[in-house]
N, C-alpha and C positions, 0 to 999 in steps of 0.2 A: 811709145810708138816703136822703139827699137825692138823690144821683146816681141811685139806683134809681127813686125816685118821679118824677124829672124826665126821666130816660131819654135825656139827650143831653149831650155835653161842652160845648156852647155855652150852656148855662144857667148863668149866673154866680150862685151862691148863696154863703151865708156860709162854707161849707166847701169851696168850689170850689178846685181846684188852680190855676186860672187867676188867682185873686185871692190876695193875700198874707196874708189874715187868719188862716187856719189855721196857716200857717208861723210867723207872728209869735206867736201864742198858744202854740204848741208850744215855741218857743224860750224864751219868757218863763217858762213852767212849768218847763222844764228848769233855767233859771237859779235859780228859786225853790227847787228841790229841793236845790241845793248852797249856797244862801245861808246865811250865819251867822244872819241874822235875815230870814226871808222877809217879803215885802211884806204889810202889814196887810190888803190886799184879800183875801188867801186866807182869813183868819179871818172876814171879813165874808161871803164867799161861802158858807162852811160853815154859817153860822147864819141865812141868809136864810129868811124865809117866802116863800110865793108872792107875797103882797101887797108885801113889801119889795123883792123882785126886780123886780116890775113898776114900782113907783115909782122905783127906782134907775135902771133902764134908761131910763125916760121922762126922768128928770132928766139923765142923762148925754147923752142924744141931743137934748135941748133941744126936745122937741115933745110937746104934750099931746094932740093930736088923733090918733085912730086912722088908720093908713095905709090907703089905698085902692089897689087893684090890680085886675087882670083875672084871674079864675079861668080857667085854661087847663089841661085835663087834671088832674093831681094837684098842680099848683103855683099860685102866686100871682105873676103876671107884673107887675113894677113898672115896666118900661120897657126901654130898650135902652142899651147902652154900646158905644161903638166900641173896638176894640182899642187905639187910641192913648190913650184916656181912662183905661185901667186902670193907667197909670203916673203919672198926675197925682195928687199928694198931696191936693189939695183935693177932687177928684172921689172919690178913694178914701175920704176922711173922710166925705163925704156919703153915699156908697154904703153904708158900714158902718152909719151911723146909720139909714138907711132900711131896710136888711135887718133890723137888730136890732128896730126898732120894729114891723116887720110880723109878728113872732111874737106880739106881746102880746095882740092882740084876736081871735086865732083861737079858734074853738070847733069841736068835732068832730075829725075826723082831721087829722093834720098835712098842711098844704099849704105846702111850703117856698117862701118868697119868693125871687124871682130876677129877674135882668135878662137879656135876650137879648143875646148877643155879636153885635154888628154888625161885619162885616169889611169 
């Protein structure tokens, strides 16, 4: 749905194939399916209320203020990332945090948060 709403491959969103987050999550979930004792996080996620989810994501991301971005088309543009930056662990960490936080204060139809890929 993100790719469809944003309409271009250079929009780096949480589920973008150009960022590792979707691959990491899919791999982690596959590991949990075969684990003798799955991570307790799965149980937590199953029982979350909307308020608990918002509070947890804010806590994990370390920011209480709503994210600001620029509404462009059907998305929320947070800025630009150079191709060289998407391999830097500290930049990826901050990128994941900003993308996750940017979902929390949205109202109305989904406006996927994204960064433009600068080549």
